[in-house]
C-alpha positions in Angstrom: 0.0 0.0 0.0 1.4 3.4 -1.0 2.1 5.9 1.8 0.9 9.5 1.2 4.5 10.6 0.9 5.2 8.0 -1.7 2.1 8.9 -3.6 3.0 12.6 -3.6 6.5 11.8 -4.8 5.2 9.6 -7.6 2.8 12.3 -8.7 5.6 14.9 -8.8 7.8 12.6 -10.9 5.0 11.6 -13.3 5.4 13.1 -16.7 2.6 14.8 -18.5 0.8 13.4 -21.5 2.6 15.8 -23.8 6.0 14.9 -22.4 5.2 11.2 -22.8 4.0 11.7 -26.4 7.2 13.7 -27.1 9.2 10.7 -26.0 7.1 8.4 -28.1 7.6 10.7 -31.1 11.2 11.4 -30.7 12.5 8.1 -29.2 9.8 5.5 -29.9 9.7 5.2 -26.1 7.6 2.1 -25.3 7.4 2.9 -21.6 6.0 6.3 -22.3 3.5 4.9 -24.8 2.4 2.3 -22.2 1.9 5.1 -19.8 -0.4 6.9 -22.2 -2.4 3.7 -22.8 -2.9 3.2 -19.1 -4.1 6.8 -18.6 -6.4 6.9 -21.6 -7.6 3.4 -22.3 -10.8 3.6 -20.1 -11.9 7.1 -21.3 -11.5 6.0 -24.9 -13.3 2.8 -24.3 -16.3 4.7 -22.8 -16.3 7.2 -25.7 -16.3 4.5 -28.4 -18.8 2.3 -26.7 -21.3 5.1 -26.3 -20.8 6.4 -29.8 -21.4 2.9 -31.3 -23.8 1.6 -28.7 -21.7 -1.5 -28.6 -19.0 -2.2 -25.9 -17.3 -5.0 -28.0 -16.8 -2.8 -31.1 -15.9 0.0 -28.7 -13.1 -2.1 -27.3 -11.8 -2.9 -30.8 -11.8 0.8 -31.8 -10.0 1.7 -28.6 -7.1 -0.6 -29.5 -7.2 0.7 -33.1 -7.0 4.3 -31.8 -3.8 3.6 -29.9 -2.4 1.8 -32.8 -3.1 4.8 -34.9 -1.5 7.1 -32.3 1.7 5.2 -32.6 1.6 4.9 -36.3 1.0 8.7 -36.7 3.3 9.7 -33.9 5.4 11.9 -36.2 2.2 13.9 -37.0 1.7 15.0 -33.4 2.3 18.7 -32.9 4.0 19.3 -29.5 2.3 22.6 -29.1 -1.1 20.9 -29.0 -2.7 19.1 -26.1 -2.3 15.3 -26.4 -5.9 14.7 -25.2 -7.4 16.9 -28.0 -5.5 14.9 -30.6 -6.4 11.6 -29.1 -10.2 12.4 -28.8 -10.1 13.5 -32.4 -8.5 10.2 -33.6 -11.0 8.1 -31.6 -14.0 10.1 -32.9 -12.8 9.8 -36.5 -12.6 6.0 -36.1 -16.1 6.0 -34.6 -17.5 8.0 -37.5 -15.8 5.6 -40.0 -17.3 2.6 -38.2 -20.8 4.1 -38.0 -20.8 4.8 -41.8 -19.6 1.3 -42.4 -22.4 -0.2 -40.3 -24.9 2.1 -42.0 -23.8 0.8 -45.4 -24.2 -2.8 -44.2 -27.6 -2.0 -42.5 -26.4 -3.2 -39.1 -27.8 -2.1 -35.8 -26.1 -2.7 -32.5 -28.1 -4.7 -29.9 -25.5 -4.9 -27.2 -25.4 -1.6 -25.4 -23.2 -0.3 -22.5 -24.9 0.7 -19.3 -24.5 4.5 -18.7 -25.7 7.0 -16.2 -28.8 9.0 -16.9 -28.0 12.5 -17.8 -29.2 15.1 -15.3 -31.0 17.2 -17.9 -32.8 14.2 -19.4 -33.6 12.8 -16.0 -35.4 16.0 -15.1 -37.8 15.4 -18.1 -38.8 11.9 -16.9 -41.6 12.1 -14.4 -41.2 10.1 -11.1 -42.6 6.6 -11.4 -44.0 4.9 -8.4 -42.5 1.4 -8.2 -41.4 -1.0 -5.5 -38.0 -1.5 -7.1 -36.3 1.9 -7.7 -33.2 0.2 -9.1 -35.3 -1.4 -11.8 -36.9 1.9 -12.7 -33.5 3.5 -12.9 -32.2 0.8 -15.3 -35.3 1.2 -17.5 -34.9 5.0 -17.6 -31.2 4.6 -18.4 -32.1 2.3 -21.3 -34.5 4.8 -22.6 -31.8 7.5 -22.5 -29.3 5.2 -24.3 -31.8 4.4 -27.0 -32.6 8.1 -27.4 -28.9 9.0 -27.6 -28.2 6.4 -30.2 -30.9 8.0 -32.4 -29.1 11.3 -32.4 -27.1 12.1 -35.5 -23.4 11.5 -34.8 -22.5 15.2 -34.9 -24.8 15.8 -31.9 -24.1 12.6 -30.2 -20.3 13.3 -30.0 -20.9 16.7 -28.4 -23.4 15.2 -25.8 -21.0 12.4 -24.9 -17.9 14.6 -24.6 -19.8 17.2 -22.5 -21.9 15.1 -20.1 -20.0 11.8 -19.8 -16.4 12.9 -20.2 -16.9 16.4 -18.6 -15.1 18.4 -21.3 -15.7 22.1 -21.4 -17.3 23.6 -24.5 -14.0 25.2 -25.3 -12.2 21.9 -25.2 -14.9 20.2 -27.3 -14.5 23.0 -29.9 -10.8 22.2 -30.1 -11.4 18.5 -30.5 -14.0 19.0 -33.3 -12.2 22.0 -34.8 -15.4 24.1 -34.7 -16.3 27.5 -33.2 -17.4 27.2 -29.6 -20.8 28.7 -30.5 -21.4 25.9 -33.0 -20.6 23.3 -30.3 -23.1 25.0 -27.9 -25.8 25.1 -30.7 -25.3 21.3 -31.3 -25.5 20.6 -27.6 -28.8 22.6 -27.4 -30.2 20.7 -30.4 -29.1 17.3 -29.0 -31.0 18.0 -25.7 -34.0 19.3 -27.6 -34.2 16.1 -29.7 -33.6 13.9 -26.6 -36.4 15.7 -24.8 -38.8 15.3 -27.7 -38.2 11.5 -27.7 -38.1 10.9 -24.0 -41.2 12.8 -22.8 -43.7 10.4 -24.4 -41.4 7.4 -24.0 -42.6 6.2 -20.6 -46.2 6.3 -21.7 -46.0 4.7 -25.2 -42.5 3.3 -25.6 -39.6 4.7 -27.6 -39.5 4.0 -31.3 -36.3 2.6 -32.6 -34.1 3.8 -35.4 -33.4 7.4 -36.5 -36.2 9.7 -37.6 -37.0 9.5 -41.3 -35.8 13.0 -42.1 -32.4 12.3 -40.5 -31.9 8.8 -41.7 -29.6 9.7 -44.5 -27.7 12.5 -42.8 -24.0 12.1 -43.2 -21.6 12.6 -40.4 -18.4 14.5 -41.5 -15.0 13.4 -40.6 -13.5 15.8 -38.2 
């Protein structure tokens, strides 16, 4: 068990993501790369699983994202935040995979459990039930289904903001968009989620994207 003094010393000696990536870029440092993987594997797995609605494909894309980081290590700009570059790589892979699945007409059935968003939860009226945990799971599933109906350009903003806790400014850097555009997409995502979830508990949530958005393309960032 680490003592507080040892933990403090280790934190002081730990190198930043940017320093680790510089070592990977300049020296092909395997230990530095392993450190980046340890730090970022779980956040990337969460992002990919929620974007795809499939934890198994999310795991595969997470590994592919790190492989791409190493393959493109010479492209990394030391002046940029490593996390911004990493999020962008992972999202691009998700967009590619979603387009591939759309062409094949596949739909994921295996979805990762995720917390109910506070904004969305406020739209769902309290339901009297003896098993509150069961109700929470049902509500969480409704939220997941609604989120998977969102066009990817809105879904990515929602996930980065509410699940990964990025600021709007940081999301704008990842997506290479004006901050105002990111905020507009966030507002639209919540509006669409609200429209789907309000009647969901009474009549069930329809599956699949709305007809007028079915063919909407998601650009590579």
